[in-house]
C-alpha positions, 0 to 999 in steps of 0.5 A, a space after each residue: 087830227 092837229 098836226 104839230 110841226 117840229 125843228 128838232 130830232 124828237 118833243 119830249 111827250 110832256 112838251 107836245 102837251 103844252 105846245 099845242 096847248 092841250 094841257 096848261 102847265 107842265 106840273 097838268 101835264 105831268 099828272 094826265 100822263 102817270 094817270 095813264 090819260 095819254 095814249 101814243 100810237 095807240 098805247 097808253 103812256 106813262 113816260 112823261 119823257 118819251 121821245 115824240 117823234 115825226 109819225 107818232 101819233 098822240 091822243 089825249 081828251 078827246 083830241 089827235 096829234 100827229 107829228 112831222 117835221 117842219 119845213 125847213 
C-alpha cells in the first residue's frame, strides 16, 4: 500500500488519483470515478469531489493508497 501525504485537511478524490499518478489527467479521473472503478474505504465511490482525509483508503486499478498528514 502506498501512502500519500497531504498538507491540507483533505484532498478531493479526483485530485488524489492525479497526485498519486494513477491517472494522467483530470478527464481520465472523472471517467474512472464515474464508471465506478474506484473504491473508498471498501465502497464504490462515484463522487469525484469526495473529500479524502487521513485514514481513508482508496483502491483503483489494483493499487491501494492510504492518506496521512505530512510531518510539518
